[in-house]
Backbone bond lengths (Angstrom), bond angles and torsions (degrees), N, CA, C in turn:
res aa  C-N    CA-C-N  psi(-1)  N-CA   C-N-CA  omega(-1)  CA-C   N-CA-C  phi
1 M - - - 1.446 - - 1.525 109.06 -
2 S 1.281 115.08 146.12 1.457 119.77 177.03 1.535 108.67 -85.08
3 S 1.330 116.07 169.85 1.459 121.28 -179.91 1.520 110.81 -61.81
4 K 1.331 117.35 -39.53 1.465 120.49 -179.59 1.517 110.96 -66.01
5 Q 1.324 116.99 -37.96 1.454 120.68 179.25 1.532 110.82 -67.94
6 I 1.329 117.25 -38.57 1.475 120.57 178.25 1.522 110.15 -64.73
7 I 1.327 116.94 -44.27 1.466 120.84 178.62 1.516 110.24 -62.09
8 H 1.311 117.74 -44.49 1.460 121.94 180.00 1.534 110.47 -64.09
9 Y 1.312 117.30 -40.52 1.468 120.77 -179.46 1.529 111.01 -61.90
10 F 1.355 118.31 -46.34 1.467 121.18 -178.27 1.522 112.41 -73.67
11 E 1.329 117.99 -25.53 1.461 119.59 175.99 1.513 111.52 -73.53
12 T 1.325 118.80 -35.87 1.467 122.23 -177.36 1.522 112.10 -85.81
13 N 1.306 119.20 -28.73 1.468 122.34 -176.82 1.534 110.26 -109.07
14 T 1.305 116.55 62.84 1.460 119.80 -177.61 1.520 112.23 -80.73
15 T 1.336 118.60 -23.70 1.459 120.30 -177.37 1.518 112.32 -90.65
16 K 1.307 118.55 -12.90 1.453 121.61 -177.27 1.520 110.19 -95.09
17 N 1.340 114.78 149.17 1.456 119.97 172.00 1.515 108.54 -83.78
18 T 1.317 116.15 144.31 1.456 120.98 -177.10 1.518 108.92 -121.14
19 C 1.303 116.25 134.01 1.451 121.29 177.82 1.523 107.78 -129.49
20 G 1.296 117.05 136.04 1.455 119.11 178.86 1.507 111.04 167.91
21 R 1.318 114.94 -178.62 1.459 121.10 179.40 1.524 109.18 -118.55
22 F 1.314 114.03 151.09 1.445 120.69 178.54 1.526 109.51 -118.08
23 N 1.303 115.85 148.30 1.467 121.00 172.34 1.522 108.40 -79.10
24 N 1.318 115.53 162.69 1.461 119.52 179.01 1.518 111.16 -62.76
25 E 1.304 118.88 -31.94 1.453 121.66 179.53 1.529 111.38 -68.69
26 Q 1.339 116.33 -28.68 1.461 120.35 -178.11 1.536 112.22 -82.07
27 L 1.314 118.08 -14.82 1.459 121.25 -177.73 1.527 109.94 -89.79
28 T 1.280 115.43 88.42 1.457 121.39 175.71 1.524 107.69 -124.18
29 T 1.300 116.17 161.33 1.453 120.51 -178.99 1.518 108.77 -90.37
30 Y 1.314 115.03 127.86 1.456 121.26 178.97 1.514 108.20 -106.72
31 T 1.266 115.99 131.91 1.464 119.90 177.55 1.516 108.58 -107.85
32 H 1.311 113.13 137.59 1.454 120.23 178.91 1.517 106.46 -115.63
33 T 1.291 117.03 120.40 1.459 120.68 -179.07 1.515 108.82 -85.85
34 A 1.320 114.62 129.26 1.459 120.28 178.53 1.514 109.02 -87.35
35 H 1.298 115.89 136.29 1.452 120.93 179.48 1.525 108.28 -88.14
36 K 1.315 116.20 123.42 1.460 120.32 178.96 1.518 108.56 -86.81
37 R 1.288 113.20 141.21 1.450 119.14 177.01 1.521 107.78 -94.33
38 K 1.306 116.05 99.65 1.450 121.14 -177.01 1.518 111.48 -72.42
39 N 1.311 117.22 -27.08 1.460 120.09 -178.81 1.518 111.32 -65.88
40 I 1.330 116.48 -40.37 1.464 120.04 -178.08 1.522 110.17 -68.39
41 S 1.329 118.44 -42.77 1.460 120.05 179.98 1.532 110.56 -67.56
42 F 1.331 118.26 -33.56 1.457 121.26 177.57 1.533 110.44 -66.79
43 I 1.319 116.07 -43.65 1.470 120.55 179.66 1.520 110.54 -66.38
44 S 1.335 117.19 -41.73 1.461 119.34 178.99 1.523 111.02 -66.69
45 G 1.320 118.23 -33.61 1.459 121.56 176.17 1.513 111.50 -63.71
46 I 1.319 116.27 -41.56 1.466 120.21 177.82 1.531 110.20 -65.57
47 A 1.322 117.50 -40.18 1.467 121.36 179.29 1.528 110.74 -63.27
48 F 1.325 117.73 -43.73 1.468 120.59 179.10 1.531 111.05 -66.09
49 A 1.311 117.88 -37.38 1.460 121.08 177.62 1.525 110.41 -64.56
50 F 1.323 117.69 -39.65 1.453 121.73 178.53 1.528 110.64 -65.68
51 I 1.322 117.03 -41.30 1.470 120.82 178.21 1.524 110.18 -65.55
52 A 1.332 116.76 -38.60 1.467 120.30 178.36 1.521 110.87 -64.73
53 L 1.324 117.77 -36.55 1.461 120.23 178.46 1.521 111.00 -67.53
54 L 1.319 117.67 -32.78 1.462 120.55 179.61 1.523 111.80 -70.82
55 S 1.328 117.33 -22.09 1.461 119.44 -177.93 1.523 112.82 -75.49
56 F 1.320 119.25 -8.96 1.453 121.77 179.97 1.521 112.40 -83.81
57 T 1.301 118.81 -1.20 1.458 119.86 178.87 1.517 109.24 -71.00
58 K 1.301 116.66 150.54 1.457 121.96 -177.97 1.533 109.10 -78.06
59 T 1.319 114.90 126.15 1.467 119.34 179.55 1.516 108.79 -90.82
60 Q 1.301 115.43 146.84 1.451 120.94 -179.38 1.519 108.48 -129.45
61 A 1.314 115.57 131.06 1.458 120.94 179.62 1.518 109.29 -88.59
62 Q 1.297 114.70 155.94 1.449 119.70 176.77 1.523 108.57 -83.57
63 H 1.294 116.26 139.52 1.457 121.13 -179.29 1.525 108.95 -105.19
64 I 1.322 114.24 131.30 1.464 119.77 176.31 1.520 107.43 -104.92
65 K 1.288 116.01 124.01 1.448 120.02 -179.36 1.523 108.96 -86.53
66 N 1.336 114.43 124.41 1.461 120.10 178.41 1.522 108.85 -83.01
67 Q 1.319 115.53 127.56 1.444 120.45 178.19 1.520 107.77 -120.35
68 I 1.307 115.61 119.93 1.454 120.76 179.22 1.523 107.48 -109.83
69 K 1.315 115.85 124.24 1.453 121.12 -179.52 1.528 108.11 -120.63
70 T 1.292 117.14 126.82 1.460 121.66 173.29 1.511 107.13 -118.63
71 S 1.312 114.85 123.15 1.451 118.27 -174.90 1.526 112.37 -100.76
72 D 1.334 117.14 -36.44 1.448 118.57 179.89 1.529 109.82 -150.73
73 D 1.307 116.57 178.83 1.458 121.58 -175.42 1.531 112.26 -76.79
74 N 1.337 119.41 -19.05 1.463 121.27 -177.59 1.525 111.23 -64.80
75 S 1.323 118.00 -38.92 1.454 120.31 -179.36 1.520 110.94 -67.36
76 S 1.325 118.18 -36.87 1.459 119.90 178.79 1.525 110.92 -69.50
77 K 1.329 118.05 -34.61 1.466 120.32 175.03 1.516 110.85 -64.86
78 F 1.331 115.82 -40.45 1.466 120.02 178.69 1.527 110.33 -63.31
79 Q 1.333 117.34 -42.19 1.467 121.26 178.59 1.522 109.92 -63.99
80 K 1.325 117.81 -38.82 1.458 120.94 178.88 1.522 110.55 -65.87
81 D 1.343 118.30 -38.52 1.464 121.81 177.83 1.517 110.74 -64.51
82 I 1.321 117.05 -39.30 1.465 120.46 179.54 1.520 109.70 -64.48
83 N 1.344 117.27 -44.20 1.456 120.50 -179.92 1.524 111.66 -65.37
84 E 1.336 117.52 -34.48 1.455 120.22 179.55 1.520 111.35 -71.72
85 N 1.324 118.93 -28.71 1.456 121.43 -178.72 1.518 112.45 -84.35
86 N 1.324 118.39 -16.65 1.463 121.00 -179.72 1.517 109.71 -80.37
87 I 1.333 115.84 139.70 1.458 121.86 -176.47 1.521 108.37 -125.15
88 T 1.333 116.16 129.37 1.456 121.28 174.02 1.521 108.10 -92.14
89 V 1.320 116.63 128.48 1.460 121.24 -176.43 1.521 109.05 -115.33
90 K 1.345 115.45 127.58 1.452 120.99 172.50 1.520 107.98 -147.26
91 G 1.329 115.41 155.80 1.453 118.02 -177.11 1.511 112.22 179.08
92 I 1.339 115.62 -161.78 1.458 123.59 -178.20 1.513 108.79 -126.71
93 V 1.335 116.72 134.54 1.457 121.89 173.93 1.523 106.70 -104.78
94 S 1.353 115.58 121.86 1.459 118.77 -176.10 1.522 109.66 -144.80
95 E 1.330 113.88 168.66 1.463 121.27 174.77 1.515 106.10 -136.70
96 N 1.325 116.50 116.80 1.469 122.80 -175.44 1.530 110.97 54.38
97 D 1.333 115.89 45.40 1.466 124.10 179.21 1.527 113.15 61.94
98 I 1.322 117.81 20.26 1.465 122.36 173.34 1.524 106.42 -109.53
99 P 1.346 118.44 119.36 1.469 119.86 -176.78 1.529 111.80 -65.56
100 L 1.330 115.16 146.84 1.466 121.95 179.50 1.524 109.51 -108.44
101 P 1.333 118.58 102.00 1.470 120.11 178.06 1.528 110.43 -74.94
102 G 1.306 116.63 137.26 1.458 121.41 177.35 1.505 114.53 86.18
103 A 1.334 118.45 11.47 1.464 120.56 175.89 1.526 109.00 -71.06
104 N 1.324 116.97 146.30 1.460 121.53 -177.45 1.523 110.50 -95.57
105 V 1.328 115.75 138.32 1.456 123.14 175.81 1.526 105.86 -126.30
106 V 1.347 117.03 113.26 1.464 121.70 -173.00 1.521 109.15 -129.73
107 L 1.326 116.49 140.74 1.455 121.75 173.01 1.517 107.93 -74.74
108 E 1.313 117.07 124.57 1.466 121.65 -173.48 1.534 110.86 -61.26
109 G 1.336 115.21 132.81 1.454 121.40 178.31 1.517 114.20 86.79
110 T 1.330 118.12 -0.68 1.459 121.71 179.30 1.521 109.27 -131.56
111 A 1.321 115.25 177.64 1.459 120.78 175.38 1.525 111.02 -103.36
112 V 1.336 117.32 9.20 1.451 121.80 -179.23 1.515 108.48 -80.55
113 G 1.327 116.37 127.70 1.447 118.76 179.49 1.510 111.89 -173.98
114 T 1.316 114.44 -175.71 1.451 121.93 179.53 1.518 108.09 -151.06
115 S 1.315 115.87 176.37 1.458 119.87 175.25 1.523 108.33 -131.44
116 T 1.323 115.77 158.87 1.462 120.10 -176.34 1.520 110.52 -78.09
117 D 1.329 115.34 154.89 1.464 120.07 177.68 1.524 109.71 -84.13
118 F 1.322 117.15 -166.82 1.462 122.38 -175.77 1.523 111.92 -63.15
119 D 1.336 117.11 -29.30 1.462 121.43 -179.11 1.517 113.02 -95.23
120 G 1.336 118.16 8.45 1.464 121.93 178.99 1.509 114.16 82.70
121 N 1.337 117.98 4.93 1.464 121.75 -179.45 1.516 111.13 -81.56
122 F 1.329 115.96 147.99 1.459 120.89 174.98 1.514 108.88 -146.21
123 E 1.314 115.58 155.39 1.457 122.60 169.38 1.512 106.27 -137.22
124 F 1.337 116.36 121.64 1.456 119.74 -175.50 1.520 109.56 -67.47
125 P 1.353 118.17 135.52 1.474 120.99 -170.95 1.524 115.27 -71.02
126 V 1.319 117.97 -20.46 1.469 119.79 179.19 1.524 108.59 -123.17
127 Q 1.318 115.19 157.74 1.456 119.32 177.69 1.511 109.07 -81.52
128 L 1.319 115.84 142.16 1.457 122.05 -174.72 1.515 110.33 -107.12
129 K 1.332 114.97 166.62 1.459 122.06 178.34 1.525 109.01 -115.10
130 K 1.295 115.67 166.59 1.454 120.80 177.90 1.532 109.09 -61.04
131 G 1.318 116.42 132.15 1.460 121.54 178.58 1.516 114.51 96.76
132 D 1.345 118.49 -11.21 1.469 120.31 176.10 1.527 109.02 -66.44
133 V 1.338 115.67 149.33 1.460 121.13 -177.27 1.521 108.71 -117.27
134 L 1.337 116.11 124.09 1.456 121.98 174.72 1.522 108.54 -99.17
135 V 1.351 115.42 137.84 1.457 121.26 178.54 1.527 107.62 -111.59
136 F 1.338 115.42 121.42 1.461 122.36 178.47 1.521 107.67 -102.53
137 S 1.350 117.21 127.35 1.462 119.63 -179.13 1.521 109.79 -141.62
138 Y 1.329 114.39 152.78 1.460 122.44 -179.94 1.516 106.65 -153.99
139 I 1.312 117.67 148.11 1.464 121.73 -176.54 1.524 109.59 -63.14
140 G 1.331 115.78 128.11 1.457 121.36 178.36 1.508 114.07 85.03
141 F 1.339 118.50 2.29 1.450 122.53 -179.40 1.526 109.36 -121.19
142 T 1.320 115.32 154.70 1.456 120.75 175.97 1.525 109.24 -75.00
143 S 1.322 116.91 133.97 1.468 120.90 179.13 1.520 109.43 -67.33
144 K 1.321 115.47 149.07 1.457 120.89 -179.88 1.516 108.90 -127.16
145 K 1.335 116.45 133.90 1.461 122.08 177.91 1.526 108.91 -104.45
146 V 1.331 114.99 134.61 1.463 121.05 179.37 1.518 107.66 -125.52
147 V 1.346 116.48 124.81 1.461 121.73 178.03 1.524 107.97 -89.21
148 I 1.323 116.31 130.51 1.458 122.07 -179.89 1.524 108.14 -78.19
149 Q 1.333 115.74 122.94 1.459 121.80 178.76 1.523 109.38 -92.12
150 D 1.309 116.35 170.09 1.459 121.56 178.67 1.524 109.07 -67.51
151 K 1.328 115.86 134.42 1.463 118.41 -179.53 1.525 109.31 -78.77
152 N 1.316 115.10 146.80 1.465 119.79 -178.80 1.518 110.20 -85.04
153 S 1.307 116.93 -86.27 1.463 119.43 179.55 1.520 111.64 -123.12
154 A 1.331 117.32 -9.90 1.466 120.00 -178.10 1.518 110.13 -84.18
155 N 1.319 115.59 153.09 1.459 120.11 176.87 1.512 111.74 -85.22
156 D 1.329 117.22 -23.96 1.454 121.47 -177.29 1.524 109.63 -121.68
157 I 1.301 114.99 144.19 1.455 120.68 173.49 1.516 106.44 -107.96
158 A 1.314 116.84 122.99 1.456 121.02 -179.57 1.525 108.68 -94.47
159 L 1.314 117.11 127.61 1.451 122.10 179.49 1.516 109.59 -115.86
160 N 1.300 116.00 140.60 1.456 121.29 171.58 1.518 105.11 -124.48
161 V 1.328 116.52 95.07 1.459 122.23 -173.43 1.520 108.88 -92.42
162 N 1.313 117.28 124.11 1.461 121.64 176.47 1.518 108.08 -105.30
163 L 1.311 116.48 115.13 1.454 121.24 177.28 1.518 109.17 -90.99
164 K 1.322 116.13 149.09 1.461 120.97 178.93 1.520 108.94 -113.07
165 T 1.351 115.68 148.38 1.459 118.78 179.27 1.511 109.73 -63.16
166 S 1.320 115.76 148.28 1.453 120.21 -175.30 1.510 112.86 -87.19
167 G 1.316 118.71 5.31 1.461 120.61 178.60 1.512 111.54 68.99
168 C 1.313 116.84 46.77 1.458 121.33 -178.34 1.514 110.35 -66.38
169 V 1.300 115.75 146.09 1.452 121.64 174.11 1.514 106.82 -113.67
170 L 1.333 116.25 118.47 1.444 120.64 178.54 1.515 108.41 -86.99
171 M 1.311 116.30 130.65 1.450 120.45 -177.67 1.515 109.12 -123.13
172 G 1.298 115.51 154.73 1.446 119.66 178.42 1.514 109.66 -159.28
173 K 1.299 116.69 -175.87 1.450 122.02 -178.38 1.515 108.47 -127.52
174 I 1.305 115.04 137.13 1.456 120.47 177.13 1.516 107.21 -121.33
175 A 1.313 115.82 129.49 1.461 120.78 177.79 1.525 108.20 -117.45
176 V 1.322 116.39 127.45 1.459 121.19 -179.52 1.511 107.53 -112.21
177 K 1.327 115.80 119.35 1.453 120.10 178.25 1.522 111.36 -96.55
178 K 1.308 114.68 -33.22 1.449 118.86 -174.79 1.520 108.16 -150.73
179 V 1.315 116.89 140.82 1.446 121.51 178.87 1.517 108.33 -78.47
180 Y 1.335 115.52 131.91 1.455 120.23 -178.75 1.521 109.43 -79.10
181 S 1.280 116.02 133.04 1.459 120.77 172.65 1.524 107.60 -136.57
182 S 1.319 115.79 135.73 1.458 119.50 -177.58 1.518 110.25 -74.33
183 K 1.305 114.97 150.84 1.458 119.97 -179.56 1.526 109.27 -80.74
184 K 1.294 115.58 137.34 1.457 119.97 177.71 1.512 108.92 -90.60
185 N 1.321 115.54 138.62 1.467 119.86 179.34 1.483 112.48 -81.93
């Protein structure tokens, strides 16, 4: 078969499977040029330009007016009691006085938490109440739970949490195919 006949055969028989052998002369690379639709790219370019022009309009945010109403002294006493019961917790997570960067500090039973900075310092993002439990964890160390006690007169409770290694056992596999022996000179 000639090259033109092979091309014609594969163009007309697209749904059929073809099995056979080709000679080396018949194995040439055929290139098919794809026709670009310039009209579609021109129209899409105009559409994108129009959308870009619309983005220059000035955006305005909605403003919510805060209204604070105090009706009697009981509500202010209640607010003062809430503020007195809230405790801000910050501190350092370390092991043998070496800070642990990236240690996790999480309120038990929730997803609220933070992690320590490069120097092992942390400040919990929400204020806690008496009896809340913070869980301190770090890779390769045993997690430690700390119960928040009632604060005395300070606004902040400083914690210095020392985590201990969990006694990990590293395991692996060794395969010996051949015993090594040094070459004698």
